[in-house]
PQR file of N, CA, C, O and H, with PARSE charges and radii, in Angstrom:
ATOM      1  N   MET A   1       1.602  12.659  -6.093 -0.4000 1.5000
ATOM      2  CA  MET A   1       2.626  12.203  -6.913 -0.0000 2.0000
ATOM      3  C   MET A   1       1.960  10.441  -7.399  0.5500 1.7000
ATOM      4  O   MET A   1       1.489   9.591  -6.645 -0.5500 1.4000
ATOM      5  N   SER A   2       2.100  10.398  -8.440 -0.4000 1.5000
ATOM      6  CA  SER A   2       1.322  10.088  -9.099 -0.0000 2.0000
ATOM      7  C   SER A   2       1.884   9.234 -10.198  0.5500 1.7000
ATOM      8  O   SER A   2       2.865   9.733 -10.750 -0.5500 1.4000
ATOM      9  H   SER A   2       2.484  11.089  -9.053  0.4000 1.0000
ATOM     10  N   THR A   3       1.394   7.765 -10.760 -0.4000 1.5000
ATOM     11  CA  THR A   3       2.511   6.975 -11.605 -0.0000 2.0000
ATOM     12  C   THR A   3       1.923   6.643 -12.383  0.5500 1.7000
ATOM     13  O   THR A   3       0.886   6.128 -11.965 -0.5500 1.4000
ATOM     14  H   THR A   3       0.597   7.359 -10.312  0.4000 1.0000
ATOM     15  N   ASN A   4       2.074   6.654 -14.135 -0.4000 1.5000
ATOM     16  CA  ASN A   4       1.313   6.223 -14.960 -0.0000 2.0000
ATOM     17  C   ASN A   4       0.828   5.032 -14.582  0.5500 1.7000
ATOM     18  O   ASN A   4       1.525   4.275 -13.906 -0.5500 1.4000
ATOM     19  H   ASN A   4       2.916   7.073 -14.475  0.4000 1.0000
ATOM     20  N   ALA A   5       0.105   4.843 -14.802 -0.4000 1.5000
ATOM     21  CA  ALA A   5      -1.081   2.710 -14.408 -0.0000 2.0000
ATOM     22  C   ALA A   5      -0.241   1.826 -15.565  0.5500 1.7000
ATOM     23  O   ALA A   5       0.309   0.742 -15.370 -0.5500 1.4000
ATOM     24  H   ALA A   5      -0.462   5.458 -15.351  0.4000 1.0000
ATOM     25  N   GLN A   6      -0.301   2.700 -17.020 -0.4000 1.5000
ATOM     26  CA  GLN A   6       0.535   1.458 -18.011 -0.0000 2.0000
ATOM     27  C   GLN A   6       1.391   0.984 -17.361  0.5500 1.7000
ATOM     28  O   GLN A   6       1.236  -0.231 -17.240 -0.5500 1.4000
ATOM     29  H   GLN A   6      -0.749   3.581 -17.178  0.4000 1.0000
ATOM     30  N   SER A   7       2.574   1.519 -16.682 -0.4000 1.5000
ATOM     31  CA  SER A   7       3.929   1.564 -16.445 -0.0000 2.0000
ATOM     32  C   SER A   7       4.065   0.752 -15.007  0.5500 1.7000
ATOM     33  O   SER A   7       5.185   0.672 -14.502 -0.5500 1.4000
ATOM     34  H   SER A   7       2.700   2.506 -16.780  0.4000 1.0000
ATOM     35  N   ILE A   8       2.719   0.041 -14.228 -0.4000 1.5000
ATOM     36  CA  ILE A   8       2.626  -0.526 -13.681 -0.0000 2.0000
ATOM     37  C   ILE A   8       1.923  -2.315 -14.258  0.5500 1.7000
ATOM     38  O   ILE A   8       0.872  -2.709 -14.763 -0.5500 1.4000
ATOM     39  H   ILE A   8       1.809   0.106 -14.638  0.4000 1.0000
ATOM     40  N   LEU A   9       3.524  -3.097 -13.704 -0.4000 1.5000
ATOM     41  CA  LEU A   9       3.228  -4.533 -13.472 -0.0000 2.0000
ATOM     42  C   LEU A   9       2.009  -5.207 -12.568  0.5500 1.7000
ATOM     43  O   LEU A   9       1.837  -5.063 -11.357 -0.5500 1.4000
ATOM     44  H   LEU A   9       4.378  -2.777 -13.294  0.4000 1.0000
ATOM     45  N   THR A  10       1.096  -6.098 -13.636 -0.4000 1.5000
ATOM     46  CA  THR A  10      -0.349  -5.572 -13.395 -0.0000 2.0000
ATOM     47  C   THR A  10      -0.172  -7.321 -13.175  0.5500 1.7000
ATOM     48  O   THR A  10       0.938  -7.515 -13.672 -0.5500 1.4000
ATOM     49  H   THR A  10       1.236  -6.215 -14.619  0.4000 1.0000
ATOM     50  N   ILE A  11      -0.599  -8.437 -12.778 -0.4000 1.5000
ATOM     51  CA  ILE A  11      -0.811  -9.522 -13.121 -0.0000 2.0000
ATOM     52  C   ILE A  11      -2.447 -10.034 -12.690  0.5500 1.7000
ATOM     53  O   ILE A  11      -2.694  -9.573 -11.576 -0.5500 1.4000
ATOM     54  H   ILE A  11      -1.500  -8.280 -12.374  0.4000 1.0000
ATOM     55  N   LYS A  12      -3.371 -10.668 -13.120 -0.4000 1.5000
ATOM     56  CA  LYS A  12      -4.202 -11.374 -13.022 -0.0000 2.0000
ATOM     57  C   LYS A  12      -5.059 -11.230 -13.772  0.5500 1.7000
ATOM     58  O   LYS A  12      -5.433 -10.585 -14.752 -0.5500 1.4000
ATOM     59  H   LYS A  12      -3.169 -11.042 -14.025  0.4000 1.0000
ATOM     60  N   CYS A  13      -5.496 -12.559 -12.582 -0.4000 1.5000
ATOM     61  CA  CYS A  13      -6.698 -13.519 -12.621 -0.0000 2.0000
ATOM     62  C   CYS A  13      -7.948 -14.115 -12.237  0.5500 1.7000
ATOM     63  O   CYS A  13      -8.523 -13.133 -11.766 -0.5500 1.4000
ATOM     64  H   CYS A  13      -5.192 -13.083 -11.786  0.4000 1.0000
ATOM     65  N   LYS A  14      -8.777 -15.115 -12.123 -0.4000 1.5000
ATOM     66  CA  LYS A  14      -9.911 -14.910 -11.667 -0.0000 2.0000
ATOM     67  C   LYS A  14     -10.033 -13.917 -11.273  0.5500 1.7000
ATOM     68  O   LYS A  14     -10.422 -13.020 -12.021 -0.5500 1.4000
ATOM     69  H   LYS A  14      -8.309 -15.913 -12.505  0.4000 1.0000
ATOM     70  N   ASP A  15      -9.627 -13.574  -9.360 -0.4000 1.5000
ATOM     71  CA  ASP A  15     -10.617 -13.582  -8.453 -0.0000 2.0000
ATOM     72  C   ASP A  15      -9.928 -12.397  -7.713  0.5500 1.7000
ATOM     73  O   ASP A  15     -10.837 -11.696  -7.268 -0.5500 1.4000
ATOM     74  H   ASP A  15      -9.311 -14.303  -8.753  0.4000 1.0000
ATOM     75  N   VAL A  16      -8.714 -11.869  -7.386 -0.4000 1.5000
ATOM     76  CA  VAL A  16      -7.226 -11.663  -7.314 -0.0000 2.0000
ATOM     77  C   VAL A  16      -6.443 -11.139  -8.739  0.5500 1.7000
ATOM     78  O   VAL A  16      -6.010 -11.690  -9.751 -0.5500 1.4000
ATOM     79  H   VAL A  16      -7.975 -12.438  -7.747  0.4000 1.0000
ATOM     80  N   ILE A  17      -6.537  -9.427  -8.092 -0.4000 1.5000
ATOM     81  CA  ILE A  17      -5.313  -8.446  -9.618 -0.0000 2.0000
ATOM     82  C   ILE A  17      -4.068  -8.063  -8.508  0.5500 1.7000
ATOM     83  O   ILE A  17      -4.343  -7.542  -7.427 -0.5500 1.4000
ATOM     84  H   ILE A  17      -6.888  -8.979  -7.270  0.4000 1.0000
ATOM     85  N   LEU A  18      -2.867  -8.339  -8.854 -0.4000 1.5000
ATOM     86  CA  LEU A  18      -2.070  -8.043  -7.666 -0.0000 2.0000
ATOM     87  C   LEU A  18      -0.986  -6.855  -8.903  0.5500 1.7000
ATOM     88  O   LEU A  18      -0.554  -7.047 -10.039 -0.5500 1.4000
ATOM     89  H   LEU A  18      -2.644  -8.762  -9.733  0.4000 1.0000
ATOM     90  N   ARG A  19      -0.923  -6.005  -8.218 -0.4000 1.5000
ATOM     91  CA  ARG A  19      -0.280  -5.269  -8.588 -0.0000 2.0000
ATOM     92  C   ARG A  19       0.975  -4.534  -7.602  0.5500 1.7000
ATOM     93  O   ARG A  19       0.946  -5.045  -6.482 -0.5500 1.4000
ATOM     94  H   ARG A  19      -1.274  -5.849  -7.295  0.4000 1.0000
ATOM     95  N   GLU A  20       2.351  -3.187  -7.766 -0.4000 1.5000
ATOM     96  CA  GLU A  20       2.909  -2.373  -7.024 -0.0000 2.0000
ATOM     97  C   GLU A  20       1.594  -1.366  -6.528  0.5500 1.7000
ATOM     98  O   GLU A  20       0.558  -1.191  -7.170 -0.5500 1.4000
ATOM     99  H   GLU A  20       2.374  -2.771  -8.675  0.4000 1.0000
ATOM    100  N   PHE A  21       2.063  -0.561  -4.763 -0.4000 1.5000
ATOM    101  CA  PHE A  21       1.264  -0.206  -4.701 -0.0000 2.0000
ATOM    102  C   PHE A  21       1.569   1.277  -5.167  0.5500 1.7000
ATOM    103  O   PHE A  21       2.686   1.792  -5.221 -0.5500 1.4000
ATOM    104  H   PHE A  21       2.905  -0.704  -4.242  0.4000 1.0000
ATOM    105  N   LEU A  22       0.223   1.929  -5.529 -0.4000 1.5000
ATOM    106  CA  LEU A  22       0.474   3.614  -5.609 -0.0000 2.0000
ATOM    107  C   LEU A  22      -0.005   4.284  -4.293  0.5500 1.7000
ATOM    108  O   LEU A  22      -0.778   4.078  -3.357 -0.5500 1.4000
ATOM    109  H   LEU A  22      -0.684   1.512  -5.485  0.4000 1.0000
ATOM    110  N   VAL A  23       1.193   5.518  -4.901 -0.4000 1.5000
ATOM    111  CA  VAL A  23       0.668   6.382  -3.355 -0.0000 2.0000
ATOM    112  C   VAL A  23      -1.285   6.722  -3.516  0.5500 1.7000
ATOM    113  O   VAL A  23      -2.012   7.221  -2.656 -0.5500 1.4000
ATOM    114  H   VAL A  23       1.820   5.685  -5.662  0.4000 1.0000
ATOM    115  N   GLU A  24      -1.559   6.374  -4.516 -0.4000 1.5000
ATOM    116  CA  GLU A  24      -3.228   6.854  -4.414 -0.0000 2.0000
ATOM    117  C   GLU A  24      -4.125   5.640  -2.519  0.5500 1.7000
ATOM    118  O   GLU A  24      -5.037   5.928  -1.744 -0.5500 1.4000
ATOM    119  H   GLU A  24      -0.969   5.968  -5.214  0.4000 1.0000
ATOM    120  N   ASP A  25      -3.364   4.639  -2.592 -0.4000 1.5000
ATOM    121  CA  ASP A  25      -3.835   3.414  -2.284 -0.0000 2.0000
ATOM    122  C   ASP A  25      -2.966   3.679  -0.792  0.5500 1.7000
ATOM    123  O   ASP A  25      -2.703   2.641  -0.185 -0.5500 1.4000
ATOM    124  H   ASP A  25      -2.623   4.405  -3.221  0.4000 1.0000
ATOM    125  N   VAL A  26      -2.468   5.070  -0.112 -0.4000 1.5000
ATOM    126  CA  VAL A  26      -2.183   5.162   0.868 -0.0000 2.0000
ATOM    127  C   VAL A  26      -3.669   5.419   2.200  0.5500 1.7000
ATOM    128  O   VAL A  26      -3.315   5.181   3.354 -0.5500 1.4000
ATOM    129  H   VAL A  26      -2.681   5.913  -0.605  0.4000 1.0000
ATOM    130  N   ASP A  27      -5.369   5.921   1.998 -0.4000 1.5000
ATOM    131  CA  ASP A  27      -5.556   5.526   2.958 -0.0000 2.0000
ATOM    132  C   ASP A  27      -6.636   3.626   3.119  0.5500 1.7000
ATOM    133  O   ASP A  27      -7.211   3.124   4.085 -0.5500 1.4000
ATOM    134  H   ASP A  27      -5.657   6.115   1.060  0.4000 1.0000
ATOM    135  N   ALA A  28      -6.463   3.168   1.777 -0.4000 1.5000
ATOM    136  CA  ALA A  28      -6.499   1.691   1.606 -0.0000 2.0000
ATOM    137  C   ALA A  28      -5.904   0.975   2.656  0.5500 1.7000
ATOM    138  O   ALA A  28      -6.538   0.096   3.239 -0.5500 1.4000
ATOM    139  H   ALA A  28      -5.996   3.575   0.992  0.4000 1.0000
ATOM    140  N   ILE A  29      -4.362   1.358   3.057 -0.4000 1.5000
ATOM    141  CA  ILE A  29      -3.205   0.229   3.471 -0.0000 2.0000
ATOM    142  C   ILE A  29      -3.396   1.055   4.895  0.5500 1.7000
ATOM    143  O   ILE A  29      -2.783   0.546   5.834 -0.5500 1.4000
ATOM    144  H   ILE A  29      -3.847   2.072   2.583  0.4000 1.0000
ATOM    145  N   TYR A  30      -3.946   1.926   5.117 -0.4000 1.5000
ATOM    146  CA  TYR A  30      -3.670   2.591   6.573 -0.0000 2.0000
ATOM    147  C   TYR A  30      -4.773   1.635   6.696  0.5500 1.7000
ATOM    148  O   TYR A  30      -4.480   0.522   7.131 -0.5500 1.4000
ATOM    149  H   TYR A  30      -4.444   2.340   4.355  0.4000 1.0000
ATOM    150  N   SER A  31      -6.473   1.974   6.266 -0.4000 1.5000
ATOM    151  CA  SER A  31      -7.411   1.648   6.910 -0.0000 2.0000
ATOM    152  C   SER A  31      -6.641  -0.061   7.760  0.5500 1.7000
ATOM    153  O   SER A  31      -6.322  -0.465   8.879 -0.5500 1.4000
ATOM    154  H   SER A  31      -6.711   2.879   5.913  0.4000 1.0000
ATOM    155  N   LEU A  32      -6.674  -0.583   6.228 -0.4000 1.5000
ATOM    156  CA  LEU A  32      -6.576  -2.213   6.344 -0.0000 2.0000
ATOM    157  C   LEU A  32      -5.659  -2.666   7.457  0.5500 1.7000
ATOM    158  O   LEU A  32      -6.045  -3.614   8.140 -0.5500 1.4000
ATOM    159  H   LEU A  32      -6.933  -0.255   5.320  0.4000 1.0000
ATOM    160  N   THR A  33      -4.200  -1.965   7.791 -0.4000 1.5000
ATOM    161  CA  THR A  33      -3.182  -2.331   9.169 -0.0000 2.0000
ATOM    162  C   THR A  33      -3.550  -1.294  10.592  0.5500 1.7000
ATOM    163  O   THR A  33      -2.888  -0.998  11.586 -0.5500 1.4000
ATOM    164  H   THR A  33      -3.887  -1.194   7.237  0.4000 1.0000
ATOM    165  N   GLN A  34      -5.079  -0.895  10.076 -0.4000 1.5000
ATOM    166  CA  GLN A  34      -6.315  -0.092  11.264 -0.0000 2.0000
ATOM    167  C   GLN A  34      -6.463  -0.901  11.885  0.5500 1.7000
ATOM    168  O   GLN A  34      -6.143  -0.516  13.010 -0.5500 1.4000
ATOM    169  H   GLN A  34      -5.617  -1.136   9.268  0.4000 1.0000
ATOM    170  N   GLN A  35      -6.946  -2.460  11.943 -0.4000 1.5000
ATOM    171  CA  GLN A  35      -7.743  -3.066  11.736 -0.0000 2.0000
ATOM    172  C   GLN A  35      -6.837  -4.382  13.327  0.5500 1.7000
ATOM    173  O   GLN A  35      -5.704  -4.853  13.428 -0.5500 1.4000
ATOM    174  H   GLN A  35      -7.206  -2.773  11.029  0.4000 1.0000
ATOM    175  N   PRO A  36      -8.379  -4.515  14.432 -0.5600 1.5000
ATOM    176  CA  PRO A  36      -7.665  -5.146  15.452  0.2800 2.0000
ATOM    177  C   PRO A  36      -6.759  -6.422  14.865  0.5500 1.7000
ATOM    178  O   PRO A  36      -5.542  -6.472  15.042 -0.5500 1.4000
ATOM    179  N   HIS A  37      -7.627  -7.605  14.030 -0.4000 1.5000
ATOM    180  CA  HIS A  37      -6.823  -8.364  14.391 -0.0000 2.0000
ATOM    181  C   HIS A  37      -4.942  -8.546  12.938  0.5500 1.7000
ATOM    182  O   HIS A  37      -3.980  -9.266  12.671 -0.5500 1.4000
ATOM    183  H   HIS A  37      -8.615  -7.564  13.886  0.4000 1.0000
ATOM    184  N   ILE A  38      -5.603  -7.336  12.581 -0.4000 1.5000
ATOM    185  CA  ILE A  38      -4.132  -6.887  12.026 -0.0000 2.0000
ATOM    186  C   ILE A  38      -2.792  -6.552  13.061  0.5500 1.7000
ATOM    187  O   ILE A  38      -1.724  -7.163  13.047 -0.5500 1.4000
ATOM    188  H   ILE A  38      -6.384  -6.752  12.799  0.4000 1.0000
ATOM    189  N   ILE A  39      -3.280  -5.046  14.241 -0.4000 1.5000
ATOM    190  CA  ILE A  39      -2.601  -5.770  15.191 -0.0000 2.0000
ATOM    191  C   ILE A  39      -2.462  -6.271  16.168  0.5500 1.7000
ATOM    192  O   ILE A  39      -1.722  -5.826  17.046 -0.5500 1.4000
ATOM    193  H   ILE A  39      -4.148  -4.550  14.252  0.4000 1.0000
ATOM    194  N   GLU A  40      -3.278  -7.543  16.284 -0.4000 1.5000
ATOM    195  CA  GLU A  40      -2.784  -7.975  16.963 -0.0000 2.0000
ATOM    196  C   GLU A  40      -1.694  -8.701  16.378  0.5500 1.7000
ATOM    197  O   GLU A  40      -0.875  -8.870  17.282 -0.5500 1.4000
ATOM    198  H   GLU A  40      -3.879  -7.904  15.571  0.4000 1.0000
ATOM    199  N   TYR A  41      -1.152  -9.367  14.989 -0.4000 1.5000
ATOM    200  CA  TYR A  41      -0.317  -9.726  15.422 -0.0000 2.0000
ATOM    201  C   TYR A  41       0.619  -9.803  14.676  0.5500 1.7000
ATOM    202  O   TYR A  41       1.369 -10.698  14.287 -0.5500 1.4000
ATOM    203  H   TYR A  41      -1.817  -9.230  14.255  0.4000 1.0000
ATOM    204  N   LEU A  42       0.369  -7.617  14.332 -0.4000 1.5000
ATOM    205  CA  LEU A  42       1.357  -7.037  13.353 -0.0000 2.0000
ATOM    206  C   LEU A  42       1.647  -5.525  14.421  0.5500 1.7000
ATOM    207  O   LEU A  42       1.555  -4.668  13.542 -0.5500 1.4000
ATOM    208  H   LEU A  42      -0.240  -6.889  14.648  0.4000 1.0000
ATOM    209  N   PRO A  43       1.809  -5.068  15.181 -0.5600 1.5000
ATOM    210  CA  PRO A  43       1.719  -4.036  15.832  0.2800 2.0000
ATOM    211  C   PRO A  43       2.615  -3.350  15.656  0.5500 1.7000
ATOM    212  O   PRO A  43       2.570  -2.720  16.713 -0.5500 1.4000
ATOM    213  N   GLU A  44       3.558  -2.893  15.053 -0.4000 1.5000
ATOM    214  CA  GLU A  44       4.711  -2.636  14.528 -0.0000 2.0000
ATOM    215  C   GLU A  44       4.206  -1.530  12.986  0.5500 1.7000
ATOM    216  O   GLU A  44       4.801  -0.508  12.643 -0.5500 1.4000
ATOM    217  H   GLU A  44       3.595  -3.404  14.194  0.4000 1.0000
ATOM    218  N   TRP A  45       3.109  -2.071  12.371 -0.4000 1.5000
ATOM    219  CA  TRP A  45       2.340  -1.718  11.999 -0.0000 2.0000
ATOM    220  C   TRP A  45       1.328  -1.142  11.651  0.5500 1.7000
ATOM    221  O   TRP A  45       0.659  -1.121  10.618 -0.5500 1.4000
ATOM    222  H   TRP A  45       2.626  -2.901  12.649  0.4000 1.0000
ATOM    223  N   SER A  46       1.251  -0.486  12.996 -0.4000 1.5000
ATOM    224  CA  SER A  46       0.272  -0.055  13.137 -0.0000 2.0000
ATOM    225  C   SER A  46       0.693   1.800  14.070  0.5500 1.7000
ATOM    226  O   SER A  46       1.115   2.064  15.196 -0.5500 1.4000
ATOM    227  H   SER A  46       1.793  -0.503  13.835  0.4000 1.0000
ATOM    228  N   VAL A  47       0.255   2.766  12.754 -0.4000 1.5000
ATOM    229  CA  VAL A  47       1.496   4.073  11.953 -0.0000 2.0000
ATOM    230  C   VAL A  47       0.686   4.994  11.449  0.5500 1.7000
ATOM    231  O   VAL A  47      -0.260   4.700  10.719 -0.5500 1.4000
ATOM    232  H   VAL A  47      -0.088   2.552  11.839  0.4000 1.0000
ATOM    233  N   SER A  48       1.031   6.381  11.847 -0.4000 1.5000
ATOM    234  CA  SER A  48       0.116   7.564  11.277 -0.0000 2.0000
ATOM    235  C   SER A  48      -0.363   7.279  10.066  0.5500 1.7000
ATOM    236  O   SER A  48      -0.290   6.101   9.714 -0.5500 1.4000
ATOM    237  H   SER A  48       1.800   6.621  12.440  0.4000 1.0000
ATOM    238  N   LYS A  49      -0.851   8.088   9.313 -0.4000 1.5000
ATOM    239  CA  LYS A  49      -1.089   7.818   7.927 -0.0000 2.0000
ATOM    240  C   LYS A  49       0.478   8.038   7.499  0.5500 1.7000
ATOM    241  O   LYS A  49       1.400   7.381   7.014 -0.5500 1.4000
ATOM    242  H   LYS A  49      -0.911   9.044   9.599  0.4000 1.0000
ATOM    243  N   GLU A  50       0.154   9.687   8.089 -0.4000 1.5000
ATOM    244  CA  GLU A  50       1.529  10.534   7.667 -0.0000 2.0000
ATOM    245  C   GLU A  50       2.301   9.734   7.509  0.5500 1.7000
ATOM    246  O   GLU A  50       2.433   9.417   6.327 -0.5500 1.4000
ATOM    247  H   GLU A  50      -0.594  10.221   8.483  0.4000 1.0000
ATOM    248  N   GLN A  51       3.358   8.856   8.701 -0.4000 1.5000
ATOM    249  CA  GLN A  51       3.787   7.092   8.374 -0.0000 2.0000
ATOM    250  C   GLN A  51       3.983   6.858   7.199  0.5500 1.7000
ATOM    251  O   GLN A  51       4.961   6.830   6.452 -0.5500 1.4000
ATOM    252  H   GLN A  51       3.250   9.113   9.662  0.4000 1.0000
ATOM    253  N   ARG A  52       2.073   6.553   7.062 -0.4000 1.5000
ATOM    254  CA  ARG A  52       2.525   5.246   6.243 -0.0000 2.0000
ATOM    255  C   ARG A  52       2.396   5.748   4.511  0.5500 1.7000
ATOM    256  O   ARG A  52       2.275   5.119   3.460 -0.5500 1.4000
ATOM    257  H   ARG A  52       1.278   6.575   7.669  0.4000 1.0000
ATOM    258  N   LEU A  53       2.480   7.015   4.817 -0.4000 1.5000
ATOM    259  CA  LEU A  53       2.395   8.023   2.822 -0.0000 2.0000
ATOM    260  C   LEU A  53       3.821   7.917   3.082  0.5500 1.7000
ATOM    261  O   LEU A  53       4.531   7.717   2.097 -0.5500 1.4000
ATOM    262  H   LEU A  53       2.578   7.526   5.671  0.4000 1.0000
ATOM    263  N   ASN A  54       4.355   8.009   4.175 -0.4000 1.5000
ATOM    264  CA  ASN A  54       6.336   7.600   3.488 -0.0000 2.0000
ATOM    265  C   ASN A  54       6.543   6.915   3.390  0.5500 1.7000
ATOM    266  O   ASN A  54       7.672   7.173   2.972 -0.5500 1.4000
ATOM    267  H   ASN A  54       3.779   8.171   4.976  0.4000 1.0000
ATOM    268  N   TRP A  55       6.471   5.330   3.372 -0.4000 1.5000
ATOM    269  CA  TRP A  55       6.598   4.407   3.541 -0.0000 2.0000
ATOM    270  C   TRP A  55       6.514   4.061   2.113  0.5500 1.7000
ATOM    271  O   TRP A  55       7.292   3.509   1.335 -0.5500 1.4000
ATOM    272  H   TRP A  55       5.554   5.121   3.712  0.4000 1.0000
ATOM    273  N   LEU A  56       5.204   4.605   1.996 -0.4000 1.5000
ATOM    274  CA  LEU A  56       4.787   4.530  -0.229 -0.0000 2.0000
ATOM    275  C   LEU A  56       5.962   5.410  -0.813  0.5500 1.7000
ATOM    276  O   LEU A  56       6.761   5.381  -1.748 -0.5500 1.4000
ATOM    277  H   LEU A  56       4.572   5.053   2.628  0.4000 1.0000
ATOM    278  N   THR A  57       5.763   5.874  -0.188 -0.4000 1.5000
ATOM    279  CA  THR A  57       6.237   7.320  -1.133 -0.0000 2.0000
ATOM    280  C   THR A  57       7.453   7.311  -1.032  0.5500 1.7000
ATOM    281  O   THR A  57       7.910   8.121  -1.838 -0.5500 1.4000
ATOM    282  H   THR A  57       5.113   5.897   0.572  0.4000 1.0000
ATOM    283  N   ASN A  58       8.613   6.579  -0.183 -0.4000 1.5000
ATOM    284  CA  ASN A  58       9.406   6.104  -0.130 -0.0000 2.0000
ATOM    285  C   ASN A  58      10.518   5.371  -0.070  0.5500 1.7000
ATOM    286  O   ASN A  58      11.747   5.418  -0.118 -0.5500 1.4000
ATOM    287  H   ASN A  58       8.241   5.921   0.472  0.4000 1.0000
ATOM    288  N   TYR A  59       9.461   4.575   0.072 -0.4000 1.5000
ATOM    289  CA  TYR A  59      10.629   2.656  -0.060 -0.0000 2.0000
ATOM    290  C   TYR A  59       8.810   2.020  -0.836  0.5500 1.7000
ATOM    291  O   TYR A  59       8.153   2.864  -0.226 -0.5500 1.4000
ATOM    292  H   TYR A  59       8.463   4.537   0.111  0.4000 1.0000
ATOM    293  N   GLU A  60       8.125   1.520  -1.344 -0.4000 1.5000
ATOM    294  CA  GLU A  60       7.550   0.870  -2.149 -0.0000 2.0000
ATOM    295  C   GLU A  60       6.893   1.260  -2.442  0.5500 1.7000
ATOM    296  O   GLU A  60       5.754   1.071  -2.015 -0.5500 1.4000
ATOM    297  H   GLU A  60       8.659   0.834  -1.840  0.4000 1.0000
ATOM    298  N   THR A  61       7.304   2.325  -3.674 -0.4000 1.5000
ATOM    299  CA  THR A  61       6.303   2.069  -4.406 -0.0000 2.0000
ATOM    300  C   THR A  61       7.160   2.987  -6.091  0.5500 1.7000
ATOM    301  O   THR A  61       7.980   3.823  -5.714 -0.5500 1.4000
ATOM    302  H   THR A  61       8.229   2.478  -4.021  0.4000 1.0000
ATOM    303  N   VAL A  62       7.055   2.911  -7.598 -0.4000 1.5000
ATOM    304  CA  VAL A  62       7.790   2.620  -8.833 -0.0000 2.0000
ATOM    305  C   VAL A  62       7.966   4.138  -8.502  0.5500 1.7000
ATOM    306  O   VAL A  62       7.338   5.116  -8.097 -0.5500 1.4000
ATOM    307  H   VAL A  62       6.389   2.231  -7.904  0.4000 1.0000
ATOM    308  N   GLY A  63       9.483   3.650  -9.016 -0.4000 1.5000
ATOM    309  CA  GLY A  63      10.552   4.563  -8.965 -0.0000 2.0000
ATOM    310  C   GLY A  63      11.247   5.522  -7.361  0.5500 1.7000
ATOM    311  O   GLY A  63      11.529   6.662  -6.993 -0.5500 1.4000
ATOM    312  H   GLY A  63       9.993   2.855  -9.345  0.4000 1.0000
ATOM    313  N   ALA A  64      11.239   4.671  -7.066 -0.4000 1.5000
ATOM    314  CA  ALA A  64      11.532   5.170  -5.135 -0.0000 2.0000
ATOM    315  C   ALA A  64      13.051   4.662  -4.968  0.5500 1.7000
ATOM    316  O   ALA A  64      13.629   4.788  -3.888 -0.5500 1.4000
ATOM    317  H   ALA A  64      11.010   3.745  -7.365  0.4000 1.0000
TER
END
């Protein structure tokens, strides 16, 4: 499942780009949520990559 990048809301600032999540972001989000300092404060975010993909696909991406 891929989303047309032109239909994604994007806000660009000097040092930050904000945009909606894409399914293609699953690896980066999974990696981020597996970092020890994230798990320490948000232990419920430590889920399998398959669960993270399900979350992105069914709850957080455009068209969900």
